[in-house]
C-alpha positions, 0 to 999 in steps of 0.5 A: 499499499502506498502513502497515498492510498494510506492518506486517502484512507485516513481523510477518508475516514476525516470527511465521514466522520466530520460529515456524520456530525454535522448532518445529525448536528443540522438534524437537530441531533443533540450536541451541545459537548461539540458547540460547548468545543467549538465556542459557536452557536448551533446558527453559526454552527449549520453556517460553518459546516458546509464549509467544513465538509468541503474544505475535507473534499478538496483536500481530497480531490488535491492528494487524489489528483497529484502526481505519484511519488517514484 
């Protein structure tokens, strides 16, 4: 397994965890601990969550499309 594949597997796991957390938060699942940790209100987090998800997708895309190392 190459370093690129390992990095993609780790980033996929991070993306899935971030996606599930954001979707649960938007759906109304009580996550007061996350709001306290981020020091944000619910409305702020709901606006911030899509940016977190987009950043994770861009990072995965950047690694997947980069030139392989010899």
